[in-house]
C-alpha positions in Angstrom: -72.9 -78.6 -110.1 -73.5 -81.7 -112.3 -76.8 -83.2 -111.3 -77.8 -84.8 -114.6 -77.9 -88.4 -113.3 -81.1 -89.8 -111.9 -81.3 -90.9 -108.3 -80.9 -94.6 -108.0 -84.3 -96.3 -107.6 -86.4 -93.4 -108.8 -88.0 -95.3 -111.7 -90.6 -93.0 -113.2 -93.1 -95.7 -114.3 -94.3 -97.0 -110.9 -94.6 -93.5 -109.4 -96.5 -92.3 -112.4 -99.0 -95.1 -112.1 -99.3 -94.4 -108.3 -99.9 -90.7 -109.0 -102.6 -91.5 -111.6 -104.3 -94.0 -109.3 -104.6 -91.3 -106.6 -105.9 -88.8 -109.1 -108.5 -91.1 -110.5 -109.8 -91.9 -107.0 -110.2 -88.2 -106.3 -111.9 -87.4 -109.6 -114.0 -90.5 -110.0 -117.5 -89.6 -111.4 -116.6 -85.9 -112.0 -115.5 -85.6 -115.6 -116.0 -81.8 -115.7 -113.8 -81.3 -112.6 -111.3 -83.7 -114.1 -111.1 -81.5 -117.2 -110.6 -78.5 -115.0 -107.8 -80.2 -113.1 -105.9 -81.1 -116.2 -106.2 -77.6 -117.7 -102.9 -75.8 -118.4 -101.1 -75.0 -115.3 -101.0 -71.2 -115.7 -104.8 -71.0 -116.1 -105.4 -73.2 -113.1 -103.0 -71.1 -111.0 -104.7 -67.9 -112.0 -108.1 -69.3 -111.2 -107.1 -70.6 -107.8 -104.7 -67.8 -106.8 -103.6 -68.6 -103.2 -105.4 -66.6 -100.6 -104.4 -68.8 -97.6 -100.9 -69.0 -96.2 -100.1 -72.5 -95.1 -97.3 -72.6 -92.5 -95.5 -75.7 -91.5 -94.2 -75.2 -88.0 -92.8 -78.7 -87.4 -92.4 -82.0 -89.0 -91.4 -85.2 -87.2 -89.7 -87.4 -87.7 -87.7 -85.4 -90.3 -86.5 -88.6 -91.9 -89.0 -91.4 -91.0 -88.6 -95.1 -91.3 -91.0 -97.9 -91.6 -93.5 -98.0 -88.8 -93.2 -94.3 -88.0 -96.1 -91.9 -87.9 -95.4 -88.6 -89.7 -96.7 -85.6 -87.7 -96.9 -82.2 -89.3 -98.0 -79.2 -87.2 -98.9 -76.0 -88.8 -101.0 -73.0 -89.2 -103.4 -71.8 -91.9 -103.9 -68.0 -92.3 -106.7 -66.6 -94.4 -105.1 -63.6 -96.1 -108.1 -63.1 -98.4 -111.2 -60.9 -97.9 -113.7 -63.7 -97.9 -114.6 -66.4 -95.4 -113.6 -69.9 -96.4 -116.2 -72.6 -95.5 -116.2 -76.4 -95.4 -112.4 -76.4 -95.5 -109.9 -79.1 -94.7 -106.1 -79.5 -94.5 -104.8 -82.4 -96.5 -101.5 -84.0 -97.3 -100.3 -84.6 -100.8 -97.3 -86.9 -101.7 -95.7 -86.5 -105.0 -93.4 -88.9 -106.9 -89.7 -89.3 -106.0 -87.7 -86.5 -107.5 -85.1 -87.5 -110.0 -82.1 -85.4 -108.9 -81.0 -82.3 -107.0 -82.0 -80.0 -109.9 -85.6 -81.3 -109.5 -85.4 -80.6 -105.8 -84.4 -77.1 -106.5 -87.2 -76.5 -109.1 -89.8 -77.9 -106.7 -88.6 -75.7 -103.9 -89.0 -72.6 -106.1 -92.6 -73.4 -107.0 -95.4 -71.5 -105.3 -99.2 -71.9 -105.6 -101.2 -74.9 -106.5 -100.9 -76.3 -110.0 -103.6 -78.7 -110.9 -102.1 -81.4 -113.1 -98.7 -80.9 -111.6 -99.5 -81.3 -107.9 -100.7 -84.7 -106.8 -104.0 -85.4 -105.2 -104.5 -85.8 -101.5 -103.9 -89.0 -99.6 -106.7 -90.8 -97.8 -109.2 -88.1 -96.7 -109.5 -89.8 -93.4 -106.2 -88.1 -92.4 -107.4 -84.6 -93.3 -108.1 -82.0 -90.7 -111.5 -80.3 -91.1 -111.9 -76.6 -90.6 -115.6 -75.7 -90.9 -115.0 -71.9 -91.1 -111.9 -69.8 -91.6 -112.8 -66.1 -91.5 -110.8 -63.4 -93.2 -107.5 -62.5 -91.5 -107.9 -65.4 -89.1 -105.5 -68.2 -88.5 -106.2 -71.8 -87.3 -103.6 -74.4 -86.2 -103.7 -77.9 -87.4 -101.9 -81.2 -86.8 -101.7 -83.9 -89.5 -100.7 -87.4 -88.3 -100.3 -90.0 -90.9 -98.7 -93.5 -90.6 -95.8 -93.7 -93.0 -97.2 -96.9 -94.6 -100.2 -94.8 -95.8 -97.9 -92.5 -97.8 -97.3 -95.2 -100.4 -93.6 -94.5 -100.6 -91.7 -96.6 -103.2 -88.0 -96.8 -103.6 -85.4 -94.9 -101.6 -85.4 -91.3 -102.6 -86.6 -87.7 -102.0 -90.4 -87.2 -102.1 -92.2 -83.9 -102.4 -94.9 -83.3 -99.8 -97.6 -80.7 -100.1 -99.9 -79.5 -97.3 -102.9 -77.7 -98.7 -106.1 -76.1 -97.5 -109.2 -76.6 -99.7 -112.6 -75.1 -99.3 -115.3 -72.9 -100.8 -116.0 -69.2 -100.6 -118.7 -66.9 -102.0 -116.7 -66.2 -105.1 -115.5 -69.9 -105.4 -118.6 -72.0 -104.7 -116.9 -75.2 -105.8 -114.1 -76.7 -103.7 -110.7 -75.4 -104.6 -107.2 -75.4 -103.2 -106.9 -72.0 -101.5 -103.2 -72.4 -100.4 -100.4 -74.9 -100.4 -96.9 -75.3 -98.9 -94.4 -77.8 -100.2 -91.6 -79.5 -98.5 -89.5 -82.7 -98.9 -89.5 -86.1 -97.3 -86.2 -88.1 -97.4 -87.0 -91.8 -97.6 -84.1 -94.2 -96.8 -85.6 -96.6 -94.2 -82.5 -98.8 -94.2 -78.8 -97.9 -94.1 -77.4 -97.6 -97.6 -74.7 -100.0 -98.7 -72.5 -97.0 -99.5 -72.8 -93.9 -97.3 -71.3 -90.6 -98.0 -68.9 -89.0 -95.5 -70.2 -85.6 -94.4 -68.0 -83.0 -92.7 -69.8 -80.1 -91.0 -67.7 -77.0 -90.2 -68.8 -75.5 -86.9 -67.5 -71.9 -86.8 -66.7 -70.0 -83.6 -66.1 -66.5 -84.8 -67.3 -63.1 -83.7 -66.8 -59.5 -84.6 -63.9 -57.5 -83.1 -64.6 -56.4 -79.5 -61.2 -55.5 -78.0 -59.4 -52.1 -78.5 -55.7 -51.6 -78.4 -56.1 -49.8 -75.1 -54.9 -51.4 -71.9 -54.6 -50.3 -68.3 -51.3 -49.3 -66.7 -51.5 -52.1 -64.1 -49.4 -55.2 -64.2 -52.0 -57.3 -65.9 -52.7 -54.5 -68.5 -56.5 -54.7 -68.0 -58.0 -54.7 -71.5 -60.6 -52.2 -72.7 -63.5 -53.4 -74.8 -65.5 -51.4 -77.4 -68.7 -52.4 -75.6 -70.1 -55.4 -73.6 -72.0 -57.0 -76.4 -69.9 -60.1 -76.5 -71.3 -61.1 -73.1 -74.8 -61.4 -74.7 -73.4 -63.8 -77.3 -71.6 -65.9 -74.6 -74.7 -66.4 -72.4 -76.4 -69.8 -72.6 -79.2 -68.3 -74.7 -76.8 -66.3 -76.9 -75.4 -67.1 -80.3 -72.0 -68.4 -79.1 -73.5 -70.0 -76.0 -75.9 -72.0 -78.3 -73.1 -73.0 -80.6 -71.2 -74.5 -77.7 -74.1 -76.3 -76.1 -75.5 -77.7 -79.3 -72.1 -78.4 -81.0 -71.1 -80.5 -78.0 -73.6 -83.2 -79.0 -72.9 -83.1 -82.8 -70.2 -84.7 -85.0 -68.7 -81.4 -86.2 -65.3 -79.9 -86.9 -64.7 -76.8 -84.7 -63.2 -73.9 -86.8 -62.2 -71.2 -84.4 -60.9 -67.7 -84.6 -58.2 -67.6 -81.9 -59.0 -63.9 -81.3 -62.4 -64.9 -79.9 -60.7 -67.2 -77.4 -58.1 -64.5 -76.5 -60.9 -61.9 -76.1 -63.0 -64.1 -73.8 -60.0 -65.2 -71.9 -59.2 -61.5 -71.3 -62.7 -61.1 -69.9 -62.0 -63.8 -67.3 -59.1 -61.8 -65.9 -61.1 -58.6 -65.5 -61.8 -56.0 -68.2 -63.1 -52.5 -68.7 -65.7 -51.2 -71.2 -65.7 -47.9 -73.1 -68.7 -45.6 -72.4 -69.6 -42.6 -74.6 -68.0 -39.4 -73.4 -66.4 -40.9 -70.3 -63.7 -43.1 -68.9 -63.9 -46.9 -69.3 -65.9 -48.6 -66.6 -65.4 -52.0 -65.1 -66.9 -54.9 -67.0 -69.5 -57.0 -65.2 -69.6 -60.3 -67.1 -66.4 -62.0 -66.0 -68.4 -65.0 -64.7 -70.2 -65.4 -68.1 -66.9 -65.6 -69.9 -65.5 -68.1 -67.4 -68.5 -70.4 -67.8 -68.5 -70.2 -71.6 -64.8 -71.1 -71.8 -65.3 -74.0 -69.4 -68.2 -75.3 -71.5 -66.2 -75.0 -74.7 -63.3 -76.8 -73.3 -65.6 -79.7 -72.5 -67.4 -79.6 -75.8 -64.2 -79.8 -78.0 -62.7 -82.8 -76.2 -62.2 -85.6 -78.7 -63.2 -83.4 -81.6 -61.1 -81.9 -84.4 -60.2 -78.3 -83.9 -59.0 -76.0 -86.7 -57.5 -72.6 -85.9 -57.9 -69.8 -88.4 -55.2 -67.1 -88.4 -55.6 -64.8 -85.5 -58.4 -62.3 -86.1 -59.7 -64.2 -89.1 -58.0 -61.9 -91.7 -59.9 -61.1 -94.9 -57.8 -63.1 -97.4 -59.5 -61.8 -100.5 -59.0 -58.2 -99.4 -55.4 -58.9 -98.7 -55.0 -60.5 -102.1 -56.9 -57.8 -104.1 -56.3 -54.6 -102.1 -53.5 -55.2 -99.6 -50.8 -56.9 -101.7 -49.4 -53.6 -103.0 -49.2 -52.0 -99.6 -45.9 -52.9 -98.1 -46.1 -55.0 -94.9 -49.7 -56.1 -95.4 -49.0 -59.6 -96.5 -46.4 -60.0 -93.8 -49.0 -59.8 -91.1 -50.5 -63.2 -92.1 -47.5 -65.3 -90.9 -47.5 -64.0 -87.3 -51.3 -64.3 -87.2 -51.0 -67.9 -88.1 -48.0 -68.6 -85.8 -49.8 -67.4 -82.7 -53.2 -69.0 -83.6 -52.2 -72.6 -82.5 -50.7 -71.5 -79.2 -53.7 -69.2 -78.5 -56.2 -72.1 -78.8 -54.1 -74.8 -77.2 -53.3 -72.6 -74.2 -57.0 -71.9 -73.5 -58.7 -75.2 -74.5 -55.8 -77.7 -74.0 -56.6 -79.7 -77.1 -54.5 -80.4 -80.2 -55.1 -77.8 -83.0 -54.2 -77.6 -86.6 -53.5 -74.4 -88.6 -53.4 -76.2 -92.0 -56.6 -74.7 -93.3 -57.5 -71.2 -94.6 -61.1 -70.0 -95.3 -61.7 -67.2 -97.8 -65.0 -65.5 -97.3 -67.9 -67.6 -98.8 -65.3 -70.0 -100.2 -64.8 -67.7 -103.2 -61.3 -68.1 -104.6 -59.1 -67.0 -107.5 -55.3 -67.4 -108.1 -54.3 -64.5 -106.0 -56.5 -65.5 -103.0 -55.1 -69.0 -103.1 -51.5 -67.6 -103.1 -52.2 -65.5 -100.1 -54.2 -68.2 -98.3 -51.3 -70.6 -98.6 -48.5 -68.1 -98.0 -48.5 -68.5 -94.3 -48.1 -72.3 -94.4 -51.7 -73.6 -94.8 -52.0 -76.3 -97.5 -55.8 -76.5 -97.6 -58.1 -73.8 -98.8 -61.8 -74.1 -97.9 -63.6 -73.2 -101.1 -67.2 -73.6 -102.2 -68.8 -75.3 -105.3 -70.3 -72.1 -106.6 -66.7 -70.8 -106.9 -64.8 -73.9 -108.1 -67.6 -75.1 -110.3 -68.0 -78.4 -112.1 -68.5 -78.5 -115.8 -71.3 -81.1 -115.6 -69.4 -83.9 -117.5 -69.2 -86.2 -114.4 -72.9 -86.4 -113.9 -72.5 -86.4 -110.1 -71.0 -84.3 -107.4 -67.3 -85.3 -106.8 -65.6 -85.5 -103.4 -64.6 -82.2 -101.7 -60.8 -82.5 -102.0 -59.3 -81.2 -105.2 -55.5 -80.7 -105.8 -55.0 -77.2 -107.3 -51.3 -77.2 -107.7 -48.2 -76.2 -105.7 -49.0 -78.7 -103.0 -52.3 -77.0 -102.2 -55.7 -78.7 -101.9 -59.0 -77.0 -102.3 -61.7 -78.4 -100.0 -64.8 -77.6 -102.0 -67.8 -77.3 -99.7 -71.2 -78.0 -101.3 -72.9 -74.6 -101.9 -76.5 -75.7 -101.5 -75.8 -77.4 -98.2 -73.6 -74.6 -97.0 -76.2 -71.9 -97.6 -79.2 -73.9 -96.5 -79.6 -71.9 -93.3 -78.8 -68.4 -94.3 -82.4 -67.2 -94.2 -84.7 -66.0 -91.4 -84.8 -69.1 -89.2 -86.8 -67.3 -86.6 -89.7 -68.3 -88.6 -90.7 -71.9 -87.6 -91.8 -72.5 -91.2 -88.5 -71.4 -92.7 -86.6 -73.5 -90.2 -88.7 -76.6 -90.9 -88.4 -76.2 -94.6 -84.7 -75.6 -94.4 -84.1 -78.8 -92.4 -86.1 -80.9 -94.8 -84.4 -79.4 -97.8 -81.0 -80.1 -96.2 -81.8 -83.7 -95.6 -83.3 -84.1 -99.0 -80.1 -82.7 -100.7 -77.8 -84.8 -98.6 -79.8 -88.0 -99.5 -79.9 -87.0 -103.2 -76.1 -86.6 -103.1 -75.7 -90.1 -101.8 -78.1 -91.6 -104.3 -76.2 -90.3 -107.3 -74.8 -93.0 -109.5 -71.2 -93.5 -108.8 -69.2 -96.5 -107.6 -67.0 -94.6 -105.2 -67.6 -93.4 -101.7 -67.5 -89.6 -101.6 -66.9 -87.0 -99.0 -68.9 -83.8 -98.8 -68.2 -80.7 -96.7 -70.6 -78.1 -95.4 -69.2 -74.7 -94.5 -72.0 -72.5 -93.3 -72.0 -68.7 -92.7 -69.2 -67.6 -90.4 -71.5 -66.1 -87.7 -74.9 -67.8 -87.7 -77.7 -66.3 -85.6 -79.2 -68.2 -82.6 -82.1 -69.4 -84.7 -79.8 -70.4 -87.6 -77.6 -72.4 -85.1 -80.6 -74.2 -83.7 -81.8 -75.1 -87.2 -78.4 -76.3 -88.2 -78.3 -78.5 -85.2 -81.8 -79.9 -86.0 -80.6 -80.8 -89.5 -77.6 -82.6 -88.2 -79.6 -84.5 -85.7 -81.7 -85.7 -88.6 -78.6 -87.3 -90.0 -77.5 -89.0 -86.8 -79.2 -92.2 -87.7 -76.5 -92.6 -90.3 -78.6 -94.2 -93.0 -77.1 -92.3 -95.9 -74.2 -90.3 -94.4 -71.5 -90.8 -91.8 -69.6 -88.1 -90.1 -66.0 -87.2 -90.9 -63.7 -84.4 -89.7 -62.2 -81.8 -91.9 -58.7 -83.3 -91.9 -60.2 -86.6 -93.2 -62.0 -84.7 -95.9 -58.8 -83.1 -97.0 -57.0 -86.5 -97.0 -59.7 -88.3 -99.0 -58.9 -89.5 -102.5 -59.7 -86.9 -105.1 -61.9 -87.7 -108.0 -59.7 -87.7 -111.1 -62.5 -86.2 -113.2 -63.2 -83.3 -110.8 -62.4 -79.7 -111.7 -59.1 -78.5 -110.4 -58.8 -75.3 -112.3 -59.0 -72.3 -110.0 -61.3 -69.6 -111.5 -59.7 -66.5 -112.8 -59.7 -63.1 -111.1 -62.5 -61.9 -113.4 -64.9 -64.6 -112.0 -64.7 -63.4 -108.4 -68.2 -62.3 -107.3 -68.8 -58.6 -107.8 -70.9 -58.5 -104.6 -68.1 -59.8 -102.5 -65.5 -57.5 -104.2 -67.6 -54.5 -103.2 -67.3 -55.5 -99.5 -63.5 -55.7 -99.5 -61.4 -53.5 -97.4 -60.1 -50.5 -99.4 -56.5 -49.8 -100.1 -56.6 -46.8 -97.8 -57.4 -49.2 -94.9 -54.2 -51.1 -95.5 -52.3 -47.9 -95.8 -53.7 -46.8 -92.4 -52.7 -50.2 -90.9 -49.2 -49.7 -92.3 -48.9 -46.3 -90.8 -49.9 -47.7 -87.4 -47.4 -50.5 -87.7 -44.6 -48.1 -88.7 -45.5 -46.0 -85.6 -45.4 -49.1 -83.4 -42.0 -50.2 -84.8 -40.6 -46.7 -84.2 -42.0 -46.6 -80.6 -41.1 -50.0 -79.2 -37.3 -49.6 -79.7 -37.2 -47.0 -76.9 -39.2 -49.1 -74.4 -37.6 -51.1 -71.6 -40.6 -53.5 -71.8 -41.7 -53.4 -75.4 -44.0 -56.5 -75.0 -46.5 -54.3 -73.1 -47.1 -52.4 -76.3 -46.1 -54.8 -79.0 -48.5 -57.6 -78.1 -51.7 -55.6 -77.7 -51.0 -53.5 -80.8 -49.8 -56.5 -82.8 -53.1 -58.3 -82.0 -55.0 -55.2 -82.9 -53.3 -55.0 -86.3 -54.7 -58.5 -87.0 -58.1 -57.4 -85.9 -58.0 -54.4 -88.3 -57.8 -56.9 -91.2 -60.6 -59.1 -89.9 -63.2 -60.6 -92.3 -65.9 -59.4 -89.8 -65.5 -55.8 -91.0 -67.1 -56.8 -94.4 -70.2 -54.8 -95.0 -69.4 -52.5 -92.0 -67.2 -49.7 -93.3 -68.9 -47.2 -90.9 -67.4 -49.2 -88.0 -64.2 -50.3 -89.6 -62.8 -46.9 -90.4 -63.3 -45.3 -86.9 -61.8 -48.4 -85.3 -58.6 -48.1 -87.3 -58.5 -44.3 -86.6 -58.9 -44.9 -82.9 -56.0 -47.4 -82.9 -53.7 -45.0 -84.5 -54.8 -42.1 -82.3 -54.3 -44.1 -79.1 -50.8 -45.2 -80.2 -49.8 -41.7 -81.1 -51.0 -40.6 -77.7 -48.6 -43.1 -76.1 -45.7 -42.0 -78.2 -46.3 -38.4 -77.2 -45.9 -39.3 -73.5 -42.1 -39.2 -74.1 -41.1 -35.7 -75.2 -38.8 -32.7 -74.8 -40.3 -30.4 -72.3 -41.2 -27.0 -73.8 -38.5 -24.4 -72.9 -38.7 -20.7 -72.5 -36.1 -18.4 -74.1 -32.7 -18.1 -72.3 -29.9 -15.6 -72.0 -26.2 -16.6 -72.3 -23.9 -14.1 -70.7 -20.3 -14.5 -71.1 -18.2 -16.6 -73.3 -19.5 -20.0 -72.2 -22.3 -21.5 -70.1 -24.6 -24.5 -69.9 -28.1 -24.8 -71.3 -30.4 -27.2 -69.6 -33.0 -29.2 -71.6 -35.5 -31.6 -70.0 -37.1 -34.9 -71.3 -40.3 -36.0 -69.8 -41.5 -39.7 -69.7 -45.2 -40.0 -68.6 -45.3 -43.7 -69.4 -45.4 -46.3 -66.6 -42.3 -48.0 -67.9 -38.7 -46.8 -68.5 -37.5 -45.6 -71.8 -33.9 -45.8 -73.1 -31.8 -45.8 -76.2 -32.8 -42.2 -76.9 -30.5 -39.4 -78.0 -31.2 -35.8 -77.3 -29.7 -33.5 -79.9 -29.5 -29.7 -79.7 -28.6 -27.6 -82.7 -27.8 -23.9 -83.1 -29.4 -22.2 -86.1 -26.4 -19.8 -86.2 -23.1 -21.5 -85.2 -21.1 -18.3 -85.9 -22.9 -16.8 -82.9 -23.6 -19.7 -80.7 -21.8 -23.0 -80.7 -22.2 -26.4 -79.0 -18.8 -28.0 -78.6 -16.8 -27.5 -81.8 -19.8 -27.2 -84.1 -23.3 -26.0 -84.2 -24.8 -29.1 -82.6 -24.2 -31.7 -79.9 -26.1 -34.7 -78.5 -26.3 -36.9 -75.4 -27.8 -40.3 -74.7 -31.0 -40.2 -72.5 -32.7 -42.8 -70.3 -35.7 -41.7 -68.3 -37.5 -43.7 -65.7 -41.2 -44.2 -65.9 -43.3 -41.1 -64.8 -40.1 -39.0 -64.4 -38.3 -36.1 -66.0 -34.6 -36.0 -66.9 -32.7 -32.8 -67.4 -29.7 -32.8 -69.6 -27.1 -29.9 -69.6 -25.3 -28.9 -72.8 -22.2 -26.6 -72.7 -22.5 -23.7 -75.1 -20.1 -21.0 -76.3 -21.0 -17.5 -77.5 -18.9 -16.2 -80.3 -21.0 -13.1 -81.0 -23.8 -11.3 -79.4 -27.5 -11.6 -80.5 -30.4 -14.0 -80.5 -29.9 -17.5 -81.8 -32.7 -20.1 -82.4 -31.9 -23.5 -80.8 -33.7 -26.8 -81.7 -33.9 -29.7 -79.3 -34.9 -33.0 -80.9 -35.1 -36.6 -79.6 -33.8 -39.4 -81.8 -33.8 -43.2 -81.6 -30.5 -45.0 -81.5 -31.0 -45.6 -85.3 -31.0 -41.9 -85.9 -34.7 -41.6 -86.6 -36.3 -38.4 -85.2 -38.7 -39.1 -82.3 -41.5 -36.8 -81.4 -41.8 -33.1 -82.2 -38.7 -30.8 -82.1 -38.7 -28.0 -79.5 -37.4 -24.6 -80.5 -36.3 -21.8 -78.2 -34.2 -18.6 -78.4 -30.9 -18.0 -76.7 -29.8 -14.4 -76.3 -26.0 -14.6 -76.7 -23.7 -11.9 -75.2 -20.1 -12.4 -76.3 -17.3 -10.1 -74.6 -14.3 -9.1 -76.9 -10.6 -8.5 -75.7 -10.8 -4.7 -76.4 -13.9 -4.5 -74.3 -12.1 -6.4 -71.6 -9.2 -3.9 -71.7 -11.6 -0.9 -71.5 -13.3 -2.5 -68.6 -10.0 -3.3 -66.9 -8.8 0.3 -67.5 -12.0 1.7 -66.0 -11.6 -0.6 -63.0 -8.0 0.6 -62.5 -8.9 4.2 -62.7 -11.7 3.6 -60.2 -9.2 1.9 -57.9 -6.6 4.7 -58.2 -9.2 7.4 -57.6 -10.4 5.6 -54.6 -6.9 5.3 -53.2 -6.3 9.1 -53.8 -9.5 10.0 -52.1 -8.5 7.7 -49.2 -5.1 9.3 -48.8 -6.5 12.8 -48.9 -9.1 12.1 -46.3 -6.4 10.5 -44.1 -4.2 13.7 -44.2 -7.2 15.9 -43.4 -8.0 13.7 -40.4 -4.4 13.9 -39.2 -4.3 17.7 -39.2 -7.5 17.9 -37.4 -6.2 15.6 -34.7 -3.0 17.7 -34.3 -4.8 21.0 -34.0 -7.0 19.6 -31.3 -4.0 18.4 -29.3 -2.2 21.9 -29.2 -5.1 23.9 -27.8 -4.7 24.9 -24.0 -7.2 23.7 -21.5 -9.5 26.4 -19.9 -8.2 25.5 -16.4 -4.5 25.3 -17.1 -2.0 28.3 -16.7 -0.4 29.9 -19.6 2.8 28.0 -20.2 4.2 30.1 -22.9 3.9 30.8 -26.6 2.4 28.2 -29.1 4.3 26.5 -31.7 4.1 27.8 -35.3 2.4 24.7 -36.5 -0.1 24.8 -33.7 1.1 21.6 -32.3 1.1 23.0 -28.8 4.4 21.3 -27.9 6.2 24.5 -27.0 9.0 23.4 -29.1 10.7 25.4 -31.8 10.2 24.4 -35.4 13.8 23.4 -35.9 13.8 21.0 -33.0 
């Protein structure tokens, strides 16, 4: 950025005289010591190499005014091997720094440099430490009235807190350690105050899976229960809500986070390794967080990112050549507004997109604005100034095609990315932030300007607390006044500001290495194709389309950057779960069958293990050898199929055998569009076809059998008749002889020619 212009009021002559006056007081009557102090800086630093770590734990007020007392609490730690005696902690106030570049250079300095570092203020305000043993720490508190600091014009002053003393190897008093920070001095409100927009992001990693329960509410299944820890009052998201409520910020929210927390309030389950999901136990935590958030955002500007916070750079660089990838951005944007307004009941805008770290190139801008957003939240280390202006221009920059780049200040936006668990780091970060913001407002320009701060997407608890402390330091409004993101976008652009979007070759290599690979987008496309194929057969497609559509957005989330070991398995599990659902509708495996005769029916069953009905399916059976086995007039036939949830439907197909022998039959489901659904089922039909000749032979054989049976029956009947006749002609043992028997033995006594 262009920081060549001096800060207004930072005249070098008075501050130089003041610095010399302090130095002469300190060195009066000690010409030899004076010579040592004014020795070249590298030699002095080598001679007084720091052995004491000076830690600044707090500084209040962070931006004092006249009449205040500056209080600095800290700790000195003797990291050397020698005991330090006759020590004291003193405060040093340097001249006002000329510009932001000077602030940056001062922040990078370490160690004491005699001749460069100013002398201590009045020794009466020093804290004496008689003895500091090796590896021992001692706390201190410096309290100095601001009027004793001899601050001149408005500006940013460098403060140094040092420990001086003697040791066995250093018998003369020397500075053993020093820590530098900054003191912004603007005791009265500036005539022209910069507008400052602070983005307050509510974003988390992906927590929901695509899996849902079979109940009416479709109870969601979470990867784990870690989100609950973030939502608790002491957690990251809990702190963002409680602290953001009192701050003039613009809330930038991923709707997926709200949808996920809202799902928790309705009951949820959590995956456990090697077992079935268990009931989640933090429903009340989610309810309380949502309630607190709804209160916190009232009257504030709320910006909705596309659902799932998709990685715009990855889409632009890796996903654009994979069909269907860019098409996911529009529905993600369309449902974002509704998702937030339904839960929070506040107006929401979707007119902003936010590439990771504000890094842009032409392809990223095209993707970012393709779903309707007109404003792209960039950063000044991407859309860089040439330096010709001599000051930092306002954030809004027209970049063509009706789009506006909202260029966040890089130094302010990255001020809290370090380890803010350290009280020293937190204190220094707050003072640096305030110093940079004041330096911006003191740049020489006649126009009021608007600056934007877009911090890291997911700050830690300590980072959130430090950000809040810095914003509280600005609440007096002496050199800035709050503005929301929409106001920053609508502000008048500086005509001299850079509007040329950097080329693709200027995209940061470190960010490019974190992008989603092409294979990730191909996997997402495969899942989407499977979903499109599946939902057409469902009676209630929303039960599948909504959770999987949301999951597709989550698969493209910026939160996967730097976590390929988690992103890949997540995408795999989504596809595997969807395939498992599709396989619940299938042709039941069938054993081999025998077809006796010229025609018969072959039953084929379709099973639906889903909880909902399926329809618009076609079951087709096909003979591998139509000359032997036919269905209808050809080798195949089909019937429409509809199966109720958790039922099996059997379909019967008439078949005709034209020749004997085994025939392979394939049963396959199709959608109404003729696309195969599921795996085909193959089984063998043993066809037995009976010809006319065979029928004649069989008929003749049957006739012969009938005639033979009739002949046998007639023969047996005659034999029986004779036997009966003979029995009737025999005389009884008690009867008299009545005469001769007949010839035929009939016993009638009659002659043959009767």
